[in-house]
C-alpha positions as CSV (number, residue, x, y, z in Angstrom):
1,M,-14.1,3.9,-13.0
2,K,-12.3,2.5,-10.0
3,M,-11.3,-0.6,-12.0
4,K,-9.8,1.7,-14.7
5,Q,-7.9,3.7,-12.1
6,N,-6.6,0.5,-10.5
7,N,-5.4,-0.8,-13.9
8,L,-3.6,2.4,-14.6
9,F,-2.0,2.3,-11.1
10,N,-0.8,-1.3,-11.6
11,S,0.5,-0.4,-15.1
12,E,2.5,2.5,-13.7
13,N,3.8,0.3,-10.9
14,K,5.1,-2.3,-13.4
15,K,6.7,0.4,-15.5
16,R,8.4,1.8,-12.4
17,K,9.7,-1.6,-11.3
18,W,11.1,-2.4,-14.7
19,A,12.7,1.1,-14.9
20,T,14.4,0.4,-11.5
21,I,15.7,-3.0,-12.6
22,V,17.1,-1.5,-15.8
23,L,18.8,1.3,-13.9
24,H,20.4,-1.2,-11.5
25,V,21.7,-3.3,-14.3
26,L,23.2,-0.3,-16.1
27,I,24.9,0.9,-12.9
28,W,26.5,-2.5,-12.3
29,V,27.5,-2.9,-15.9
30,M,29.3,0.4,-15.6
31,V,31.0,-0.7,-12.4
32,F,32.2,-3.9,-14.0
33,L,33.5,-2.1,-17.0
34,I,35.7,0.2,-15.0
35,P,39.1,-1.6,-14.7
36,Y,40.7,-2.1,-11.3
37,I,37.9,-0.6,-9.1
38,F,39.6,-0.2,-5.8
39,S,42.3,-2.6,-7.0
40,A,44.9,-0.3,-8.6
41,D,47.1,-1.3,-5.7
42,V,50.7,-0.4,-6.2
43,E,52.0,-3.1,-4.0
44,R,49.8,-5.8,-5.6
45,G,50.1,-4.8,-9.2
46,S,52.4,-2.2,-10.4
47,K,55.7,-3.8,-9.4
48,H,55.0,-7.0,-11.3
49,K,54.8,-8.0,-14.9
50,V,51.7,-7.6,-17.1
51,S,50.6,-11.2,-16.7
52,D,50.4,-10.7,-12.9
53,E,48.3,-7.6,-13.5
54,N,45.9,-9.5,-15.7
55,E,45.6,-12.2,-13.1
56,F,44.7,-9.6,-10.5
57,L,42.2,-8.1,-12.9
58,Y,40.4,-11.5,-13.1
59,L,40.6,-11.7,-9.3
60,N,39.0,-8.3,-8.8
61,T,36.4,-9.0,-11.4
62,A,35.4,-12.1,-9.6
63,L,35.2,-10.3,-6.3
64,N,33.0,-7.6,-7.9
65,F,30.2,-10.2,-8.1
66,F,30.6,-10.6,-4.4
67,W,30.3,-6.9,-3.8
68,V,27.0,-7.0,-5.7
69,I,25.7,-9.7,-3.3
70,I,26.9,-7.8,-0.2
71,F,25.3,-4.6,-1.6
72,Y,21.8,-6.1,-1.8
73,F,22.2,-8.4,1.3
74,N,23.0,-5.3,3.4
75,A,20.2,-3.3,2.0
76,V,17.5,-5.9,2.0
77,I,18.3,-8.0,5.0
78,L,20.9,-6.6,7.4
79,I,19.7,-3.0,7.6
80,P,15.9,-3.8,8.0
81,Y,16.5,-6.6,10.5
82,F,19.4,-5.2,12.5
83,V,19.8,-1.5,12.1
84,Y,16.1,-0.6,12.0
85,K,15.5,-2.8,15.1
86,R,18.5,-1.2,16.8
87,K,20.5,-4.4,17.0
88,I,23.7,-2.7,16.3
89,V,26.0,-5.3,17.9
90,L,24.5,-8.1,15.8
91,Y,24.9,-5.8,12.7
92,I,28.6,-5.2,13.3
93,T,29.1,-8.9,14.1
94,S,27.5,-9.8,10.8
95,L,29.7,-7.4,8.9
96,V,32.8,-8.8,10.5
97,G,31.7,-12.3,9.6
98,I,30.9,-11.2,6.0
99,F,34.3,-9.5,5.6
100,S,36.0,-12.7,6.9
101,I,34.2,-14.5,4.1
102,V,35.5,-12.0,1.6
103,I,39.1,-12.6,2.8
104,L,38.6,-16.4,2.5
105,L,37.1,-16.0,-0.9
106,D,40.0,-13.8,-1.9
107,N,42.4,-16.5,-0.7
108,F,40.5,-19.2,-2.6
109,L,40.5,-17.2,-5.9
110,F,44.1,-16.3,-5.3
111,H,45.1,-19.9,-5.4
112,L,42.5,-20.9,-8.0
113,L,43.9,-18.4,-10.5
114,A,47.4,-19.7,-9.7
115,I,48.9,-16.3,-9.1
116,Q,52.7,-16.5,-8.9
117,R,53.0,-14.9,-5.6
118,T,52.5,-15.8,-1.9
119,F,49.1,-14.8,-0.6
120,S,49.4,-12.1,2.1
121,L,46.6,-11.7,4.6
122,Y,47.7,-8.1,5.4
123,H,47.6,-7.1,1.7
124,S,44.3,-8.9,1.2
125,V,42.7,-7.0,4.1
126,E,44.2,-3.7,3.0
127,H,43.1,-4.3,-0.5
128,N,39.5,-5.3,0.2
129,I,38.6,-3.1,3.2
130,I,38.0,0.1,1.2
131,A,35.8,-1.7,-1.4
132,F,33.9,-3.4,1.5
133,L,33.2,-0.2,3.4
134,F,32.4,1.7,0.2
135,T,29.9,-1.0,-0.8
136,L,28.2,-0.8,2.7
137,A,28.0,3.0,2.5
138,V,26.5,3.1,-0.9
139,S,24.1,0.2,0.0
140,A,23.0,2.2,3.1
141,A,22.5,5.3,1.1
142,Y,20.5,3.4,-1.5
143,K,18.3,1.8,1.2
144,A,17.7,5.2,2.8
145,I,16.7,6.9,-0.5
146,S,14.6,3.9,-1.5
147,D,12.7,3.9,1.8
148,K,12.2,7.6,1.7
149,T,10.8,7.4,-1.9
150,K,8.4,4.6,-0.9
151,A,7.3,6.6,2.1
152,D,6.7,9.7,0.0
153,L,4.7,7.7,-2.5
154,W,2.6,6.1,0.2
155,I,1.9,9.5,1.8
156,S,1.1,10.9,-1.6
157,K,-1.3,8.1,-2.4
158,K,-2.9,8.3,1.1
159,T,-3.3,12.0,0.7
160,S,-4.9,11.6,-2.7
161,E,-7.3,9.0,-1.5
162,H,-8.2,11.2,1.5
163,L,-8.8,14.1,-0.8
164,K,-11.1,12.0,-3.1
165,T,-13.0,10.8,-0.1
166,E,-13.4,14.3,1.4
167,L,-14.5,15.7,-2.0
168,S,-17.0,12.9,-2.4
169,F,-18.4,13.6,1.1
170,L,-18.7,17.3,0.5
171,R,-20.4,16.7,-2.8
172,S,-22.9,14.3,-1.3
173,Q,-23.7,16.9,1.3
174,I,-24.5,19.5,-1.3
175,S,-26.8,17.2,-3.4
176,P,-29.4,16.6,-0.6
177,H,-29.3,20.3,0.3
178,F,-30.0,21.3,-3.3
179,I,-32.8,18.7,-3.7
180,F,-34.4,19.9,-0.4
181,N,-34.5,23.5,-1.8
182,V,-36.0,22.5,-5.1
183,L,-38.7,20.3,-3.5
184,N,-39.7,23.3,-1.4
185,N,-40.1,25.2,-4.6
186,I,-42.4,22.4,-6.1
187,T,-44.4,22.4,-2.9
188,A,-45.0,26.1,-3.3
189,L,-46.1,25.6,-6.9
190,V,-48.5,22.8,-5.8
191,R,-50.1,25.1,-3.3
192,M,-50.5,27.8,-5.9
193,K,-51.9,25.3,-8.4
194,S,-49.5,26.7,-10.9
195,N,-49.5,25.6,-14.6
196,D,-45.7,25.7,-14.3
197,L,-45.7,22.6,-12.1
198,E,-45.2,20.1,-15.0
199,P,-42.3,21.9,-16.7
200,T,-40.8,22.4,-13.3
201,I,-40.8,18.7,-12.6
202,I,-39.3,18.1,-16.0
203,K,-36.5,20.5,-15.3
204,L,-36.0,18.9,-11.9
205,S,-35.7,15.6,-13.7
206,S,-33.0,16.9,-16.0
207,L,-31.1,18.4,-13.1
208,L,-31.2,15.0,-11.2
209,Q,-30.0,13.3,-14.3
210,Y,-27.0,15.6,-14.4
211,M,-26.3,15.1,-10.7
212,L,-26.6,11.3,-10.9
213,Y,-24.8,10.6,-14.1
214,E,-22.4,13.4,-14.9
215,T,-21.2,14.5,-11.5
216,D,-19.6,11.1,-11.0
217,E,-16.8,12.4,-13.2
218,E,-14.0,14.3,-11.5
219,K,-14.4,17.1,-14.1
220,V,-17.1,18.3,-16.5
221,V,-17.0,20.8,-19.3
222,V,-17.9,24.4,-18.3
223,K,-20.7,24.3,-20.9
224,S,-22.5,21.5,-19.0
225,E,-22.1,23.3,-15.7
226,V,-23.5,26.5,-17.2
227,E,-26.5,24.6,-18.6
228,Y,-27.1,23.1,-15.1
229,L,-27.0,26.6,-13.5
230,Q,-29.4,28.0,-16.1
231,A,-31.9,25.1,-15.5
232,Y,-31.8,25.8,-11.7
233,I,-32.2,29.6,-12.3
234,D,-35.2,28.8,-14.6
235,L,-36.8,26.8,-11.8
236,Q,-36.4,29.6,-9.3
237,Q,-37.7,32.2,-11.7
238,Q,-40.8,30.0,-12.2
239,R,-41.3,30.1,-8.4
240,Y,-41.0,33.8,-7.9
241,G,-42.5,35.0,-11.1
242,K,-42.8,38.8,-11.7
243,E,-41.8,39.6,-8.1
244,L,-38.2,38.6,-8.9
245,T,-35.8,41.1,-10.5
246,L,-33.3,38.8,-12.1
247,K,-30.3,39.6,-14.3
248,V,-28.3,36.8,-15.7
249,E,-25.2,37.1,-18.0
250,F,-23.4,34.1,-19.2
251,N,-20.5,34.9,-21.5
252,V,-18.5,31.7,-22.0
253,N,-16.1,32.2,-24.8
254,E,-14.1,29.1,-23.9
255,D,-16.7,26.5,-23.0
256,W,-14.3,23.5,-23.5
257,H,-12.6,24.1,-20.2
258,T,-13.3,21.6,-17.4
259,I,-14.4,22.3,-13.8
260,E,-15.4,20.3,-10.8
261,P,-19.1,19.5,-11.1
262,M,-21.6,21.4,-8.9
263,L,-19.0,23.8,-7.7
264,L,-20.9,27.0,-8.5
265,I,-24.4,26.1,-7.7
266,P,-24.1,26.7,-3.9
267,F,-23.5,30.4,-4.5
268,V,-26.7,30.6,-6.6
269,E,-28.7,28.6,-4.1
270,N,-27.5,30.9,-1.3
271,A,-28.6,34.0,-3.3
272,F,-32.1,32.6,-3.8
273,K,-32.4,31.2,-0.3
274,H,-31.5,34.5,1.5
275,G,-32.3,37.1,-1.2
276,G,-35.6,35.5,-2.0
277,S,-36.9,36.2,1.5
278,L,-37.5,39.9,0.5
279,Q,-40.8,41.1,-0.8
280,F,-39.2,42.0,-4.1
281,P,-36.0,39.9,-4.6
282,N,-33.2,41.3,-6.7
283,I,-30.5,38.9,-7.9
284,Q,-27.7,39.4,-10.3
285,I,-25.6,36.5,-11.7
286,A,-22.7,36.8,-14.1
287,L,-20.3,34.2,-15.5
288,S,-17.5,34.6,-18.0
289,V,-14.7,32.3,-19.2
290,S,-11.9,33.9,-21.2
291,N,-8.1,33.5,-21.4
292,N,-8.2,30.5,-19.1
293,Q,-9.9,32.5,-16.4
294,L,-13.4,31.9,-15.0
295,H,-15.0,34.8,-13.4
296,F,-18.3,34.2,-11.5
297,S,-20.2,36.7,-9.5
298,V,-23.5,36.5,-7.6
299,K,-25.2,39.5,-6.0
300,N,-28.5,39.5,-4.0
301,K,-30.3,42.1,-1.9
302,F,-30.8,41.0,1.7
303,D,-32.3,42.3,4.9
304,N,-30.5,41.4,8.2
305,N,-33.9,41.6,10.0
306,L,-35.2,38.8,7.8
307,S,-32.3,36.4,8.0
308,I,-33.3,32.8,7.7
309,K,-32.0,30.4,10.3
310,D,-32.4,26.7,9.8
311,K,-30.4,23.5,10.1
312,T,-29.2,23.6,6.5
313,S,-28.3,27.3,6.4
314,G,-24.8,27.9,5.3
315,I,-24.0,24.2,4.4
316,G,-23.5,25.1,0.7
317,L,-21.1,28.0,1.2
318,I,-19.0,26.2,3.8
319,N,-18.6,23.2,1.6
320,V,-17.8,25.1,-1.6
321,K,-15.1,27.0,0.3
322,R,-13.5,23.8,1.4
323,R,-13.8,22.3,-2.1
324,L,-12.1,25.3,-3.6
325,E,-9.2,25.0,-1.1
326,L,-8.8,21.3,-2.0
327,L,-9.1,21.6,-5.8
328,Y,-7.8,25.1,-6.6
329,R,-5.3,25.9,-4.0
330,D,-3.4,29.1,-5.0
331,K,-5.5,29.1,-8.2
332,H,-8.6,30.9,-7.1
333,I,-9.7,34.1,-5.4
334,L,-13.0,34.1,-3.5
335,K,-14.4,37.3,-2.1
336,I,-17.5,37.4,0.0
337,D,-18.6,40.9,1.0
338,E,-21.6,42.9,2.2
339,Q,-22.1,46.4,0.8
340,M,-25.1,48.3,2.1
341,D,-28.0,45.9,1.5
342,W,-26.2,43.8,-1.1
343,F,-24.5,40.4,-0.4
344,I,-21.8,39.9,-3.0
345,I,-19.8,36.9,-4.0
346,D,-17.0,37.2,-6.5
347,L,-15.0,34.1,-7.6
348,Q,-12.0,33.9,-10.0
349,I,-10.5,30.5,-11.0
350,T,-7.5,29.9,-13.1
351,L,-8.5,26.9,-15.3
352,H,-6.1,24.2,-16.4
């Protein structure tokens, strides 16, 4: 599972890198296709014949390649090593040195292209300073946006990993709690020498199979979760027998929806744990799925004077609240209420 996720992550990274490269190439192609970028200089071109203008076009095109180099050199080397480390004086000195190289290159190309005019240092500086400053500004903006994007991706990945770790931890806490309760049930059946012991163990085996093999998935179909709930309820019904008044209604019209595994069982566990302490337990469980809405309610009679206090009390409900907050933020409504001698849990989830 992890290997599959890593392969998908690496594949997405490669696609993102290639998309970035293609985007950069397209942008620079557009820049090179625009004639006289920052070079439509009246004093250098408009007062002379067309042949001179073409020669300056070649000159500016050659310089454009140097702007590309400066763009990435500033973003990849100068800003990280000087600006980020607060070495501003060295950064400014480097920029002055680079601009001096630009002027020298302009002079070299000026003579290489045999432009029929005297090279002017003043006009060269005037002509190139705007393009130089613009390149630096765009390069700095690109670097800032790039770093912000990488930081956001890292935070998102870190948050996602933390979420997975926390959910895994919460689920691992619920599983031992559930097993502990069921083993107590089996102990009670052994003491009563009940004929239901063997089918109970078989049902427990099926429940453990579900917990071990299906709950490794991030989601399971609602149908599987309902079958799991029914198996657990059957186990409890075997334990209490005729003393238990139990009403169960499962109306799942859309059983293809998926849900986080073992999300609902803590509510049922809680009902049997605290409602079962009465002489005549009364528990009502209802679940329906329709129009992308899951509605789940659990009611049990309780007596404050017979409240159970142990180390595991409340673990299930606390964990399931946290899981709902992590998995279905703003997509669920959980109400826990006490009315007279009834403890009521009502949960609504908007399914994807």
